[in-house]
Structures are given as C-alpha cells and as structure tokens.
C-alpha positions, 0 to 999 in steps of 0.5 A: 877867330880870334883864337889866343893860346897863353902858354905858361911855364908850370912854376908859374902857376902858384903866383899868378891869377891864370883866370885873370890872365886869360880875361887881361888877354882877351881884353886887350887884343877884342878892346871895342870889338871893331876889329877883332868880334867878341863872339869868335874870342877863343882863349886858353890857358896851357900850363908848360909841365916840361920846359928849358928855358936858357941855363935850366934854373929851377926860377925861369918863368915864360909866358907865351901868347900866340894870337892867331886870327883871320886874314884881311886885316891891314898890317896897323892893325895888326901891329897895334893890337898884338902891341896892345896885348903884349903892354896889357900882359906885361903890366899884368905880370909886373910883380912876377918879372919883379921877384923872379926869372921871366920872359914875356913873349907875344906872337901874332899870327894869320889862320890860311884861309884855305885850310880854315874851317870852323862854325859855332852858335856862340853869337845865338847865346850871346843875343839870349844874355842881353850881350852885344855882339861887339862888346867885349867883357870888359866894360869901355876903357878911358883913354890911355894917359901918359906914363900910365905903369910908371910906378911899375917901370922903375930902374931894373935895379930898385926893389920891388918895394921901391918899385910900387912907393910912388903915389897910385894913379887916378883914372878918369871914368867916360866923358858922363863922368869925367868930374869923379875920381876913383882912387883904388888902395896904392898897390903896395898895399894891397892884400892879395899881392902883400901876402904873395910878396911874402910867398916869395921871400920865404920861398926863395930859401927853400928852391935851392934845397928842394932842387937838390932833391929834384922836387917842384914846389907843387910836387912838394906840396903834395908830399908834404899832404900826403904825410899828414893822413893814411889815405886822401881821395884825389879831390880832396887833395886839390882842395887842401894843396890848392893846386888845379884838377888838370896840374895835379893830375900831371903832379901825381903822375910824375910822382907815381912814376919816380915810385914817390906815392901809392895810386890805387881806385876805391872799393866803392866807386872805380871813379874815385881816386885814392893817393898815399906817400910810398915808403920812398916818398916817405925816405925823400920827406925825411931826406929833404925835411932835414934841410928843411928844417935848417931853413926854419931856423933860420928864419926863426932866428931872423924874424924871431919865434914870438913874431913867426907865431904870432904871424902865423895865428893872425894869418889863420884867423885872417883864413877862419874870418873870410872862410865863408861867402864870398864879399858882394860887391 
C-alpha cells in the first residue's frame, strides 16, 4: 500500500498525457514518503470505454482517483493526503477543465486488514538501483506559497487565453539555492498546450457531426487511416493513429462488431493482425465525409486558404524537424 487507480473516460486519451497524470497522482500521495511508503506504491491508469455522464453528451468526461491505503493512519493524515492529491490532479487537468465538460473526484478508502494479503520484492530492487526506500519518484518540493494556482483559477466565465494570461510565477528552490530563481516560459507560450488548444478549437466543430454518425474521434481517426491503405498491421495502425495498443484494441473490437472493418491474421505469422476497412465502413466514410468537407470549407473560409496551407506546411516542417533522437537535458 498505497494502491492507486486513476479511472478516466476514454474520450480524454487524446487530450492528456496519462503517464504524466499517473506520476502526478502518485507523487502527490507519497509526498516525502513519511506517511505512505514509496516502495508500496502501485498506480494504474484505467480507461473507461463505456460510461454515461449526466446528459450523455459526447464531450462529457471524467477522472476519478481511488486511493486504497492500509489501516492505521490518522484522520488528519488521510484528509491531508487526499486533499493533496485532489489539488494536484485539478492543477494537472486545469487546461482540460477550461476547454470541455470534466468531472474530477478523489476517494480514499482503507483496505480491510483481515482480508488484505500482499507480498513483493520491490524494496530489494530499490536498493540495487540506489533509490532510498522513503524517497518518492520526484525531488523534494519547496514549501507551497499562497496563490500558487491563481493563473489557472480565474473566473469561470473567462476564456482559456484569459485564464493563462497572468505573469508566470517564480519557483523557489531549496534552502541551499534560495537566492536562485528559475523562470519557465509562460503557460500560454507552452508549445504542447498551444497545439492542444488549437486542436480543441478545430475538433469542437467536428464533434456534433461525429455524434450523428455514432462515431468517436478515435474511431473516426482509425477509419480515416484505413481509407488510405488496402490493409495494415495492427501495430503499424497504432503508430500512424497515435493510439496506445490497448485503446486501439478496444476501438477495433467496436468497429468490428459494427461491421465497419475486416480483421484477419497474417498468413505468414498468425500473431500479426491485419486490418482493412469494410464496404460498410467506406459507406460511412462517404456519408460522414460529406459533412466533414462542409466544416473544412467553413474553417478555410474563416482562416483563409493560404494561411491554412501555410499552417499545415509549418506543422509538417515542425514534425520533420523534431523526428529524431529525443532532446537530452
């Protein structure tokens, strides 16, 4: 213990870095390792494919964190830890909250001591890796200062650009470096967030059309990719659609049940799955694609054909420029 489950609606998979969310959640709970042992941490991300949120609107989303701990901590410690996780998750998801309907919840429960059995050899491997048992996976944090999340907690009616327009705060390092200030580029100038905000601005015009055809964004992406090839291996399809294999597996299952794709195994290797779009899938693409082109024409009219073509060229150049070894820090 502690064990952590982070459930999230599958319509968030393209909008959040799940690995970063899991780390943020675990780091917030473990803190300095005094109350909850780092070696006992088990954190799982659980995408939920089937769900109903309030009115059933396709944009509605949720993140629910379940913290299961062993008995013995005081109520004060439990409340402090749960609150710490809640605030960390809220801060992490603030950009999503500003752009779509999102519910966030954190629940802590104690495991029944009489029926709680467990064993692991993690501590032995932590010693081999030179990681102190009471160290969390993050560096020691400085003391919190009042108003630290103010730029992300403006009035609910403010636009996302207004929410992030305040000056970035400076982060004080530990006591040995108290005179040093580290500045990070303002949140509104974050390249990943700029790309994400632009994506949200574009996709909100397509979502109503996708709902009419009972297709999710991820399913549409897969079908669109399949129209450009005769057949494709599942692993390659996951790469070109930027979908995690478990997520793609669920999507392919749903599309197969609706008769929109054809699945078979490779004749040379039974372990390799081959996917192609079915006639029903092509017919759906034709009908939905007609609406999609209407939306594209409206976007082009608003933004300008030359500027849109230039933007797509610049994005391609950015992708090609960064398509290499990861930048070392």
